[in-house]
N, C-alpha and C positions, 0 to 999 in steps of 0.2 A: 557409314558406319563409326566413322571416329566420335560422334555426338555419346553412341549407344555406347563403344568399350569404354567414354570417359561416364557417361553414367554409372556401367556394370563396376568402375576402379571406384566411385562415388560412395558406390554402396558400398563397397566391399570394405572401403576404408574404413564407414562409419559403423560397421559390424563391427571390426577388427578396435576401434576404438571402443565401441561399450562395451565391447569383448576384457578389455583392458580394465577399463572402469569399472568393473564388477570383479575380475576379477582380484583390481588391489585393495577394494571397497570392503571386500567381503575375506581378507586376509589377518587368520587369528594374531592372537595376541601375543603367541609366543615367538612368531615371526615379524613383530613389529619391534619388541626389546630386544632378540636380538639384533636388530638394524642397528635401533639404537643405541646397544653399548657396541657393537661396533665403531662404529663413528665415534663416541666417546674414544675408545681406547685405541682405534688409527687405524683398524683392518679392514675398514669399511667407509668407503667414500662417503663425505657430506654431500648432498645437492640442494642448495639454495634458492627461492625466488630473488628475482632482479630487485634491489630496493629499492628503484623508483619503482615499480611494480608493486610489486608489495605494499611501497608509502598507498598507491591510487585505489589500490583495493579498500583497501580499512578507508580513505577519503569516501568512496563510494557505500561502502556498509555506514558508513556513518550518515550520508546521507538519504540512505533508503531510509531509516531509524528516524531522520528527523524529519520527510516528510510522513509518516508514520504515524507518529507521534501529531504533527499536524495535522491532518485528516481526523484523527481522533477526537485532537480540541474543536475542531471546526460542526463537525456531528456533535456535541454538547454543544453549540450553541445555536442551532435546531432543535434539538430536541433532550430535555431534560427530566423527562422522567423515566424516575430507576425500573419501572417495569419493562420500557420498550428499552434502555438500553441493555436491561441481562437480553435482552431475544437479539439486541444486536442489530437493533432495526432503526431508521432515522423518523421512519413515517409511521403515525401515532392511529392507534385501532380504532373505527369507527365510535366518534361520540366519547371517547379519551381524553381527545385535549387536553389538560389544564385550562386554556380557556373557556374550553365550550364545556367542560365541566362545570366552572363557576360561572356561564351565564345559566345554568340551568338551574345551578344553586340561587344564586341573584331571581331567579325567577320566581318557583318556587316559594321564596321570602318574601316577594310582591305577592303573590297570588293567593296565599296563607295566612299572610302576616301581619299585611299593610293593606289597607283603605289609600283611596283619593291617592292626593300629590305625590305621598310616597311610593305608592303601587305604581305610579306613571314613571318615575325615577330610576325606579326600579327594572320596572321594563325597558325603559331604554337602553341602559346599561346593559339589560341581557342579552339586547338585538347588536349593540356593540361587539360583546365578548363571541354571538355567532361568528360573525361578519373577521373579527379578528382572528379563529379562529381554523375560518376557511383559507385565509391566506396563510395561514402559517404552515399549515398543511401543501396549500400550492408553491412554499418556500422548500420546505422540505423535503420534496418531490423533487424538484430543483435540482436539490443541492447534489444530491447521487447524482442524477441522471443528467445534468449537462453543467452547475460550476463546478466540481471534483471531479470526474467521471476519469479521467485520465491520473490524476491523484491515484485513485482507490484500485488502479489496476496497476499504477506501477508498486503499490505496498504488495501489492498480492500477489497477482502470479512470475513479472518481474523477479521479487525477496524471492522470493522460493525458487526459481533458476539459477538467481546468483547464489546463494546459499550451497544450492546443493555444486555449482559448478567450482566453489572455493574447498569446497570437502572433496570434492574429487580430485584438483589438484595438489593439494597435501595429500590426500591418499596414493597419488602415483608417485610425487617425490620416495616416499620410502619402497614403492616398487620398482622403482630406476633402480635407486640405491644398492634392493636386494639383488634383481638381477644381474646388473652391473657384477656384484660383488658374486654371484656364479658363476659369472662366465669367467672371470678374471680364471676361476678356480676349477676351468670347467679342463678332465685332462686327455679325452679321447675328444678326435676331429668329430666325431658322433653328437655328443656332448656339446663344445664351441657353438655345432651346428644351431638345436635347440633353445638351448642358453641367450643364445644371438638374435634366435629371429622374438622371444618374450621381450627382448630389451630393448629390442626396435620397435613394440607394437606399445608398449610402454610409454616410451618416446613417443610417439605418434600420436598416440591418446594425449599424451601431457601436452604435446603442440595443436590441439584442435582442442583440448578443454582450455585452455591457454588463450587463446584466439576466441573463441566465445568469450572471455571474460572481459577482454580488450576491446571486446564489437563491443558493449554495454560501456567500456570507458569512454568509448568513443563517442556514445550518443549523448553523455551528459550536459555538455556546452549545447546542441537542439531541444532537450528534453527540459534545460532548467528553466527558461524563456516562457515554455508550457505552462508549466506549475507556477509560476509566475502571473501566469493569466489568469489563468486559475483561481489563484491567492484574490486578484482585485475583482475578477469576475464575483466571488462570493462576496469580499467586503460590499459590491454597489446593490445584490441583493439583501444582504440585511440593513441595510440603510433604506433600502426602497419600502422593506415591510414596517421599522422602527418610525419611520412619516409616516406609513400609514396607521399605524396603530395611534400613534399622536393625533393624525388628526379625526381619526374616526372616534376618539376620548372626545378632542374638543368639539366634535361636532353635537354628541350628547350635549356637552356643555350648552354650549349656542342653543339648540333645538328649546334646552329645559329653561331658556331665559337668563341662563347664570354666564357673570364673563362678559368681556366689551368687544365688541366687533371689530376695532379695529386693533385685537389684537389677534392678525391673520393668521392662521394654523401651518405650517409647512404645508408646499405645496403638495395636492398631492400626486402620489404616484398610484401608481396600479404593476403588480405582475403580471407583464406582459405570456 
């Protein structure tokens, strides 16, 4: 019975909080101006966020922006095609990778414009470009699905929720000041009860929203190491890809009989 009663109480509290947040967000411009002017002239009390709490919110918002810019920079490392960037996609369309396109044009030149040794050289480089294109596609897939998955989620849903909570806090501060002023201006017992209930719900909604924001602040020390690990993971993946590109191109040179065998290519790395 106690669990059921607590559950019903929590649901009722959530409903009251949601209603108070919606009511504060929908407050008219005239009401906001009245409260602001009243605060300046001293007839309406001004409620502010605790300075340390406000600074922490600013730091968290800044961190979200940093991660957002970092995710964009990371994705630009593996996708440089303007057509794909406009579509907000990292994976190239089939046969649209710059390496695959380059390999196709080299193959065309080797087939229709050259013959003999020159055609053989172009054909070898065309095959190498195709292999590099395949490895680049693997890197593009892994970037979003494995390397920076948590960072992308953090800058999507998490950022939207944080911005909503911060906006709700600002709205609720005005609602609290307004409802408190109306409560103090009440003349009858009935008005006091009605205005007092609205004031209580606004305070409750503010506390619940502030707790949500504080929970996200408390998560930062645990989240940052995850983001650091993902950045290192992506760096390793890019290093592996670059080594693969170098090795494939050097292999073509060696198979064509150019270069020196004692110039060993980098250790062959394969994307797993």
